[in-house]
C-alpha atoms as a printed R data frame, in Angstrom:
   type eleno elety resid chain resno       x      y      z
1  ATOM     1    CA   UNK     A     1   0.000  0.000  0.000
2  ATOM     2    CA   UNK     A     2   1.151  3.508 -0.700
3  ATOM     3    CA   UNK     A     3   1.437  5.889  2.197
4  ATOM     4    CA   UNK     A     4  -0.761  8.989  2.166
5  ATOM     5    CA   UNK     A     5   1.096 12.317  2.322
6  ATOM     6    CA   UNK     A     6   0.198 14.438  5.342
7  ATOM     7    CA   UNK     A     7   0.855 17.996  6.488
8  ATOM     8    CA   UNK     A     8   1.085 19.145 10.117
9  ATOM     9    CA   UNK     A     9  -0.382 22.589 10.753
10 ATOM    10    CA   UNK     A    10  -0.528 24.623 13.957
11 ATOM    11    CA   UNK     A    11  -2.873 27.482 14.801
12 ATOM    12    CA   UNK     A    12  -0.714 30.411 15.979
13 ATOM    13    CA   UNK     A    13  -3.251 33.264 15.921
14 ATOM    14    CA   UNK     A    14  -6.844 33.424 17.040
15 ATOM    15    CA   UNK     A    15  -9.584 33.268 14.401
16 ATOM    16    CA   UNK     A    16 -11.756 35.563 16.559
17 ATOM    17    CA   UNK     A    17 -12.894 38.731 14.756
18 ATOM    18    CA   UNK     A    18 -12.001 37.258 11.346
19 ATOM    19    CA   UNK     A    19 -14.176 36.642  8.317
20 ATOM    20    CA   UNK     A    20 -16.717 33.863  8.719
21 ATOM    21    CA   UNK     A    21 -15.192 31.976  5.771
22 ATOM    22    CA   UNK     A    22 -11.772 32.074  7.436
23 ATOM    23    CA   UNK     A    23 -13.195 30.774 10.703
24 ATOM    24    CA   UNK     A    24 -14.831 27.963  8.740
25 ATOM    25    CA   UNK     A    25 -11.508 27.042  7.132
26 ATOM    26    CA   UNK     A    26  -9.798 26.846 10.517
27 ATOM    27    CA   UNK     A    27 -12.575 24.612 11.862
28 ATOM    28    CA   UNK     A    28 -12.536 22.572  8.649
29 ATOM    29    CA   UNK     A    29  -8.866 21.823  9.192
30 ATOM    30    CA   UNK     A    30  -9.741 20.550 12.671
31 ATOM    31    CA   UNK     A    31  -7.971 23.297 14.612
32 ATOM    32    CA   UNK     A    32  -9.642 24.259 17.879
33 ATOM    33    CA   UNK     A    33  -7.303 26.439 19.933
34 ATOM    34    CA   UNK     A    34  -4.016 28.326 19.703
35 ATOM    35    CA   UNK     A    35  -0.953 26.032 19.515
36 ATOM    36    CA   UNK     A    36  -3.187 23.091 18.532
37 ATOM    37    CA   UNK     A    37  -1.421 20.881 15.976
38 ATOM    38    CA   UNK     A    38  -3.300 18.635 13.560
39 ATOM    39    CA   UNK     A    39  -2.167 16.368 10.768
40 ATOM    40    CA   UNK     A    40  -4.231 16.705  7.589
41 ATOM    41    CA   UNK     A    41  -4.069 14.751  4.361
42 ATOM    42    CA   UNK     A    42  -2.243 16.616  1.592
43 ATOM    43    CA   UNK     A    43  -5.106 17.241 -0.848
44 ATOM    44    CA   UNK     A    44  -5.829 20.273 -3.052
45 ATOM    45    CA   UNK     A    45  -8.847 21.084 -0.849
46 ATOM    46    CA   UNK     A    46  -6.791 21.160  2.347
47 ATOM    47    CA   UNK     A    47  -3.996 23.100  0.619
48 ATOM    48    CA   UNK     A    48  -6.566 25.691 -0.449
49 ATOM    49    CA   UNK     A    49  -7.843 26.087  3.110
50 ATOM    50    CA   UNK     A    50  -4.275 26.401  4.403
51 ATOM    51    CA   UNK     A    51  -3.473 29.045  1.773
52 ATOM    52    CA   UNK     A    52  -6.631 30.988  2.598
53 ATOM    53    CA   UNK     A    53  -5.790 31.344  6.296
54 ATOM    54    CA   UNK     A    54  -1.993 31.183  6.047
55 ATOM    55    CA   UNK     A    55  -1.670 34.260  8.272
56 ATOM    56    CA   UNK     A    56  -3.232 32.330 11.185
57 ATOM    57    CA   UNK     A    57  -1.273 29.090 10.721
58 ATOM    58    CA   UNK     A    58   2.207 27.686 10.804
59 ATOM    59    CA   UNK     A    59   3.099 24.565  8.817
60 ATOM    60    CA   UNK     A    60   5.015 22.457 11.319
61 ATOM    61    CA   UNK     A    61   6.008 19.519  9.138
62 ATOM    62    CA   UNK     A    62   5.264 17.921  5.813
C-alpha cells in the first residue's frame, strides 16, 4: 500500500474577529485552539484552506 502524504499545521493566531469563511476554514482543518497541531491529508482542498488562512497558521512539518 502507498502511504498517504500528510501535512502538520498549527494554529498560531486566534480566528476571533475574522471573516466567517476564514473561521470555517480553521474549523474545517480541525484546529480548535491556539498552539493546537493537527495532521491533515495533503489534498488540493486542504492546501486551499491552508493558503486561505496562512496568516493564522504555521506549517510544522510535511
